[in-house]
Structure formats: C-alpha cells, structure tokens
C-alpha positions, 0 to 999 in steps of 0.5 A, a space after each residue: 500500500 502506498 501512502 501520502 505522508 505529511 511530515 513535520 519537524 517539531 520541538 516538543 513532546 506528544 500529549 498524554 493519550 487522554 489529553 489528546 482525546 480531550 483536545 480533539 473532542 473540544 475541537 469537534 465541539 467547537 464545530 457544533 458537531 456530535 462528539 461521535 460524528 463520522 469523518 464524512 460529517 466532519 469533512 463536510 462541515 469544514 468544507 461548508 465553511 471554507 472560502 469558495 476558492 478553497 473548497 477544492 482542497 483535499 479534506 485531510 489538508 483542510 481538517 489539519 489546518 482547522 485543527 491546528 488553528 483551534 489548538 493555537 487559538 486555545 493554547 498558543 501552541 503548534 501541533 502535529 499529528 502522527 501515525 497511520 490514519 485509516 479515515 483521514 482524521 485523528 484516531 486515538 487508538 493509532 495516532 498521537 498529537 504532538 505539541 510544541 513548535 513546528 520548525 518545518 514541514 513537507 508532504 510526499 508519497 511514501 511506499 512503506 511504513 519503515 521499520 524500528 525507530 522509523 515507524 510512524 506510530 511514535 515521534 522519531 526523535 532527532 539529533 543534529 546529524 539527522 537534519 538535511 536532505 543528504 542525511 541518512 534520514 533524508 535518504 529514506 524519503 523520495 527525491 523531491 524538492 519539497 522534502 529537500 526544502 523542508 529538511 534543509 530549513 530545519 537544519 538551518 533553523 537548528 544552526 541559527 536559532 536552536 536556543 531560541 526555538 528550544 526555549 520557546 518550545 519548553 515554555 509553550 508545552 509547560 501547561 500541557 499534559 505531556 507523555 512521560 516517555 520522552 522529554 521535550 526535544 526535536 522530533 519528526 512526526 509523520 502522519 500517513 493516509 492511504 493514497 487511495 483514501 478520498 480525503 487525500 484527493 482534491 475535491 471537485 470545484 463546485 
C-alpha cells in the first residue's frame, strides 16, 4: 500500500493519550458537531465553511489546518499529528498529537511504513546529524524538492536559532499534559493516509 505522508519537524513532546482525546473532542465541539460524528460529517462541515476558492482542497489538508488553528487559538501552541490514519482524521487508538513548535514541514508519497525507530506510530526523535536532505534520514524519503526544502530549513533553523526555538518550545508545552516517555526535544512526526483514501484527493470545484 502506498501512502501520502505529511511530515513535520517539531520541538516538543506528544500529549498524554487522554489529553489528546480531550483536545480533539473540544475541537469537534467547537464545530457544533456530535462528539461521535463520522469523518464524512466532519469533512463536510469544514468544507461548508471554507472560502469558495478553497473548497477544492483535499479534506485531510483542510481538517489539519482547522485543527491546528483551534489548538493555537486555545493554547498558543503548534501541533502535529502522527501515525497511520485509516479515515483521514485523528484516531486515538493509532495516532498521537504532538505539541510544541513546528520548525518545518513537507508532504510526499511514501511506499512503506519503515521499520524500528522509523515507524510512524511514535515521534522519531532527532539529533543534529539527522537534519538535511543528504542525511541518512533524508535518504529514506523520495527525491523531491519539497522534502529537500523542508529538511534543509530545519537544519538551518537548528544552526541559527536552536536556543531560541528550544526555549520557546519548553515554555509553550509547560501547561500541557505531556507523555512521560520522552522529554521535550526535536522530533519528526509523520502522519500517513492511504493514497487511495478520498480525503487525500482534491475535491471537485463546485
């Protein structure tokens, strides 16, 4: 199975599972939808509110932008989703929500899920040598200009502003209920949906 990958390089940590569930439930409630609404209902609600010139965008992209805008407004913090999503939305059994500061992002196809530390069901914690398109990590992605730009931007950010970024991230995550499995740090969060899933396809321009 081939996937559409949305990757974010962040500084921070994952929310504890119960906190992630509560945060996503609050997002659904802010849209005046039932807590157990299906993804199609959620996608339609977001598309209905979208400007006419953006109604053709893929549902997954519109959903992610709406969720991150809600989280930023409520908590003044960036976020990223991680894991494989069967339905194109957050699944508390298979996905996680990472909070902190987003440094860089990119999107590309991915043919497989990787092994070991590269599995997308948890953050891939990074060290300096992992950043940049010529690193071992960079070579696991297809040759793509967007991937190259995303990785190189993260490397330059680390070179030029690592102390400021780390300080900002630690201040922002302080009020959040974080997982105890790893201290806040630099990480890559990968959120994947099957390329055949309707949520990754552009909508008709209607």
